[in-house]
C-alpha positions in Angstrom: 13.9 -7.0 -75.4 13.5 -9.1 -72.3 10.3 -10.9 -71.5 9.4 -9.1 -68.2 6.1 -11.0 -67.8 8.1 -14.3 -68.1 10.7 -13.1 -65.6 8.0 -12.6 -63.0 6.0 -15.6 -64.2 2.8 -13.7 -64.6 0.2 -13.5 -67.4 0.1 -10.4 -69.7 -3.4 -9.6 -68.4 -2.4 -9.8 -64.7 -3.6 -7.0 -62.5 -1.3 -4.6 -60.6 -2.1 -6.4 -57.3 -1.3 -9.8 -58.8 2.1 -8.5 -60.1 2.9 -6.9 -56.8 2.1 -10.2 -54.9 4.4 -12.2 -57.2 7.2 -9.6 -56.9 7.1 -9.6 -53.1 7.5 -13.4 -53.1 10.4 -13.3 -55.5 12.1 -10.4 -53.9 12.2 -12.2 -50.5 13.7 -15.3 -52.3 16.4 -13.6 -54.3 17.5 -10.6 -52.3 21.3 -10.7 -51.9 21.1 -10.2 -48.2 19.0 -13.3 -47.8 20.3 -15.5 -50.7 24.1 -15.8 -50.9 24.1 -17.5 -54.3 26.0 -15.2 -56.7 23.3 -15.7 -59.3 20.6 -14.5 -56.9 21.9 -10.9 -57.2 21.5 -11.0 -61.0 18.1 -12.6 -60.6 17.1 -9.9 -58.1 18.0 -7.1 -60.6 16.0 -8.8 -63.3 12.8 -9.2 -61.2 13.1 -5.7 -59.8 13.5 -4.2 -63.3 10.5 -6.2 -64.5 8.4 -5.1 -61.5 9.4 -1.4 -62.1 8.1 -1.6 -65.7 5.0 -3.7 -65.1 3.9 -1.8 -62.0 4.1 1.6 -63.8 1.1 2.0 -66.1 3.0 4.3 -68.5 6.1 2.1 -68.7 3.9 -1.1 -69.0 2.0 0.5 -71.9 5.1 1.4 -73.8 6.5 -2.0 -73.2 3.3 -3.8 -74.4 3.4 -1.6 -77.6 7.0 -2.7 -78.3 8.7 0.6 -77.3 11.4 1.3 -74.8 9.8 1.6 -71.4 12.7 3.8 -70.1 12.7 6.2 -73.1 11.6 9.3 -71.2 14.1 8.6 -68.4 17.1 8.4 -70.8 17.6 4.6 -70.4 18.5 4.6 -66.7 17.0 1.6 -64.9 15.8 3.0 -61.6 13.5 1.2 -59.2 11.6 2.3 -56.1 13.3 1.4 -52.9 9.9 1.6 -51.1 8.8 -1.4 -53.2 11.7 -3.5 -52.0 11.0 -2.6 -48.4 7.4 -3.3 -49.0 8.3 -6.8 -50.2 9.9 -7.5 -46.8 7.8 -5.6 -44.4 4.4 -5.9 -46.0 3.5 -2.2 -46.2 1.1 -0.8 -48.7 2.1 0.2 -52.1 3.3 3.8 -52.4 0.8 6.1 -54.0 2.5 7.8 -56.9 1.2 11.2 -57.6 -0.3 13.9 -55.4 -2.9 13.2 -52.6 -6.4 14.4 -53.2 -7.5 17.3 -50.9 -11.1 16.0 -51.1 -11.4 12.9 -49.0 -14.3 10.9 -47.5 -15.4 11.8 -44.0 -15.4 9.6 -41.0 -18.3 7.4 -39.8 -19.8 8.4 -36.5 -21.6 6.4 -33.8 -24.2 7.7 -31.3 -26.1 5.8 -28.7 -29.8 6.4 -28.1 -31.7 5.3 -25.0 -35.3 3.9 -25.5 -37.8 2.8 -22.9 -39.4 -0.6 -23.4 -42.6 0.9 -25.0 -40.5 2.8 -27.6 -38.5 -0.3 -28.4 -41.7 -2.3 -28.8 -43.7 0.1 -31.0 -41.0 2.2 -32.6 -40.6 6.0 -32.3 -39.4 9.2 -34.0 -36.5 11.0 -32.6 -34.4 14.1 -33.4 -30.7 13.7 -32.9 -28.8 16.9 -31.9 -25.2 16.4 -33.1 -22.0 18.4 -33.2 -20.2 17.3 -36.4 -18.1 18.5 -39.3 -20.0 20.2 -42.1 -19.0 21.8 -45.4 -17.7 25.3 -44.9 -20.4 27.7 -46.4 -17.9 30.5 -46.9 -15.6 28.5 -49.3 -18.0 25.7 -50.3 -15.4 23.2 -49.2 -12.5 24.4 -51.3 -10.5 25.7 -48.4 -9.5 28.8 -50.3 -10.4 32.4 -49.6 -12.9 34.1 -52.0 -11.4 34.6 -55.5 -8.3 32.4 -54.9 -7.4 28.9 -55.7 -4.5 26.4 -54.8 -1.2 27.0 -56.6 1.2 24.3 -57.9 3.8 23.5 -55.2 7.2 25.0 -56.2 9.1 22.2 -54.5 7.6 19.1 -56.0 6.2 20.8 -59.1 2.8 19.3 -58.5 3.9 15.7 -58.1 3.2 15.5 -54.4 6.5 13.8 -53.6 10.2 14.4 -53.8 12.7 11.9 -55.0 16.3 11.1 -54.3 18.6 8.8 -56.3 21.5 7.0 -54.7 23.9 4.3 -55.8 24.2 0.9 -54.2 25.7 -2.5 -55.0 22.5 -3.4 -56.8 22.3 -0.3 -59.0 20.6 3.0 -58.6 18.0 3.3 -55.9 15.4 6.0 -56.0 13.6 6.8 -52.8 10.3 8.8 -52.8 8.8 10.7 -49.9 5.7 13.0 -49.6 6.7 16.6 -50.2 7.1 18.4 -46.9 6.2 21.7 -48.4 2.7 20.7 -49.6 2.1 17.5 -47.4 1.8 15.5 -50.6 -1.0 17.4 -52.2 1.0 18.8 -55.0 -0.5 22.2 -54.5 -0.4 24.9 -51.8 -3.3 27.0 -50.5 -1.5 30.3 -50.1 -4.7 32.3 -49.2 -6.8 29.9 -47.0 -10.4 30.5 -46.1 -10.7 32.5 -42.9 -13.6 30.4 -41.7 -12.2 26.9 -42.0 -8.4 27.7 -42.2 -8.1 25.8 -45.4 -9.8 22.5 -44.3 -13.0 23.0 -46.2 -15.2 22.1 -43.2 -16.2 23.5 -39.9 -17.7 22.1 -36.7 -21.4 22.8 -36.3 -24.5 21.5 -34.6 -27.3 20.0 -36.6 -30.6 18.2 -36.0 -31.1 14.9 -37.8 -34.6 13.2 -37.6 -34.6 9.5 -37.3 -37.4 6.9 -37.4 -36.7 4.0 -35.1 -38.5 0.8 -36.2 -40.7 -1.3 -33.9 -39.0 -4.3 -32.2 -35.4 -3.0 -31.8 -33.3 -4.0 -28.8 -30.0 -3.2 -27.1 -27.1 -3.6 -29.5 -29.1 -3.0 -32.7 -27.6 -0.4 -35.0 -29.4 1.8 -37.6 -27.2 3.0 -40.4 -27.9 6.5 -41.8 -26.0 6.9 -45.0 -24.2 10.2 -45.5 -25.2 11.6 -42.0 -21.7 11.3 -40.6 -18.8 13.8 -40.8 -18.1 15.7 -44.0 -14.6 14.9 -45.3 -11.7 17.3 -45.7 -11.8 19.5 -48.7 -15.6 19.2 -48.7 -15.4 15.5 -49.4 -18.5 13.2 -49.1 -19.8 12.6 -45.6 -19.4 9.3 -43.8 -22.3 7.3 -42.3 -23.9 7.7 -39.0 -24.6 4.6 -36.9 -27.3 4.9 -34.2 -26.9 2.2 -31.5 -29.9 1.3 -29.4 -29.7 1.1 -25.6 -32.9 -0.2 -24.0 -33.5 1.0 -20.4 -34.9 -1.3 -17.8 -38.7 -1.4 -17.2 -40.2 -1.1 -13.8 -41.9 -4.5 -13.8 -41.6 -6.1 -17.3 -38.6 -8.2 -18.2 -37.8 -8.8 -21.9 -36.6 -12.1 -23.2 -36.2 -11.8 -27.0 -39.7 -11.1 -28.3 -41.4 -12.3 -25.1 -42.2 -10.2 -22.0 -42.4 -11.6 -18.4 -44.2 -10.1 -15.5 -44.5 -11.3 -11.9 -47.6 -10.9 -9.7 -48.4 -12.1 -6.2 -51.9 -13.2 -5.1 -53.1 -14.3 -1.6 -53.8 -17.9 -0.9 -57.5 -17.3 -0.7 -57.6 -16.0 -4.3 -55.6 -19.0 -5.4 -58.0 -21.3 -3.7 -61.3 -19.6 -4.7 -60.2 -18.1 -8.0 -60.0 -14.4 -8.9 -59.9 -11.8 -11.6 -56.7 -9.7 -11.7 -55.8 -6.6 -13.7 -52.3 -7.0 -15.1 -50.5 -3.9 -16.6 -49.1 -4.5 -20.1 -47.5 -2.2 -22.7 -51.0 -2.1 -24.3 -52.7 -1.0 -21.0 -54.4 -3.1 -18.3 -55.7 -6.6 -19.2 -58.0 -8.7 -17.0 -56.7 -12.2 -16.2 -58.9 -14.9 -14.8 -57.3 -17.2 -12.2 -59.1 -20.4 -11.8 -59.8 -21.9 -8.4 -57.1 -24.1 -7.0 -54.2 -22.2 -8.7 -50.8 -23.5 -7.8 -48.0 -21.1 -6.9 -45.2 -20.9 -9.4 -47.4 -21.7 -12.4 -47.6 -19.3 -15.4 -50.3 -17.9 -17.7 -49.6 -16.7 -21.2 -51.3 -13.8 -23.1 -50.7 -14.0 -26.9 -49.6 -11.0 -29.0 -48.9 -8.8 -26.0 -45.1 -9.2 -26.1 -42.6 -7.2 -28.2 -43.2 -6.5 -31.9 -40.9 -8.6 -34.1 -38.2 -6.5 -35.8 -37.9 -9.0 -38.7 -41.2 -10.6 -39.5 -44.8 -10.1 -38.4 -46.7 -10.3 -35.2 -45.7 -10.0 -31.6 -44.3 -12.2 -28.9 -46.1 -13.4 -25.7 -46.6 -11.9 -22.3 -45.9 -14.6 -19.7 -47.3 -14.0 -16.2 -45.5 -15.6 -13.3 -47.9 -16.0 -10.4 -46.8 -16.5 -6.8 -49.2 -17.4 -4.0 -48.5 -15.8 -0.6 -49.1 -17.4 2.7 -49.8 -15.1 5.7 -47.1 -15.2 8.3 -49.2 -13.7 11.1 -52.8 -14.6 11.9 -55.2 -13.2 14.3 -56.8 -15.6 16.8 -60.1 -15.5 14.7 -58.2 -16.2 11.5 -56.3 -19.1 13.0 -59.5 -20.6 14.3 -61.1 -20.3 10.8 -58.1 -22.0 9.1 -58.2 -24.8 11.7 -61.8 -25.3 11.0 -61.2 -25.4 7.3 -58.4 -27.9 7.7 -60.7 -30.1 9.9 -63.5 -29.9 7.4 -61.1 -31.0 4.7 -59.7 -33.8 6.8 -56.2 -32.3 6.7 -53.7 -33.3 9.4 -50.1 -32.1 9.7 -49.1 -35.6 10.6 -50.1 -36.8 7.1 -47.6 -34.4 5.3 -45.2 -36.3 3.1 -41.8 -35.0 2.0 -41.2 -35.0 -1.8 -37.9 -34.3 -3.4 -38.1 -31.4 -5.8 -36.5 -31.9 -9.1 -33.8 -29.5 -10.3 -36.0 -28.6 -13.3 -38.6 -27.2 -10.9 -36.2 -24.7 -9.3 -34.2 -23.7 -12.3 -35.1 -22.3 -15.7 -36.2 -18.9 -16.7 -38.4 -18.2 -13.8 -35.5 -18.6 -11.4 -33.5 -16.1 -13.3 -36.6 -13.9 -13.7 -37.1 -13.9 -9.9 -33.5 -13.1 -9.3 -33.7 -10.1 -11.6 -36.3 -8.6 -9.3 -34.4 -9.4 -6.2 -31.2 -7.7 -7.3 
């Protein structure tokens, strides 16, 4: 008996995938339509026969035990035409045998909007979904009460039909899914009236979900088994909840940090002041020291976003702008002139300094633009 492992050049303990990979390579090399060498045709027959035996668990077992791998087929050496086409076009291996009616369900994706406070501290939600659930009437079998699937009379339960033709390279057997049973090998002659034989129906259900603190737009929460139930009452897929964070009225998020902009009059900047700043934790008093310069920032620790991975919170960064009045009363103008005189200030003494690019760029520039959009 020929050494079929040696013909393919694989080890005796090679897996089906390894054998298939080697066969694809050899079939492309020795197929008569590609290789005109007269010996290529004979080599192609050898490797195809070897593959037919080693890719079929039953034939391979009989061969490994020293028996005739073709005994139950009367000695005819047939091989699957689909495997040859697969070698050239890279398709998946044909699934011998009937398809299973019970299959896993599809995953599902839903987007949930959160405000900034919910994203920071986390929240509990209830998701109202319309999805596929197991049919209660038939418990997923797809059959009417008291009935069950019957063996397909066309394919006799194999799930596929076969046709043998002759060619220059021998007998070629083509296999196709049985049209009568769609490849299941059985037929539901008395389907369930509720699900029409699918084993599942559409229904609305409420799913509670706990959203952790610190999430942000783009984060996904996986809920195992909360997706659609599969055909035939198969296991449900997973549900993925994608977070979409809505824009806050005055706070801007940058990772775990928050930014807020406030405006104070020039008198407060010069004399100092106490200002209440709204945060996610409520109002906080901020002390502005006398002589504050417009454009500077102040930082409040642990008042930013909770960290999704890790402990603690980010910072709240306060951007402070000082306003200069554009219109003054005569009395106010006189007071300011008197102040300037008392300080020895003269407009003729003003010097022009070139501002660095770093002073006008950076996050604050982008932050300010966000509020001006």
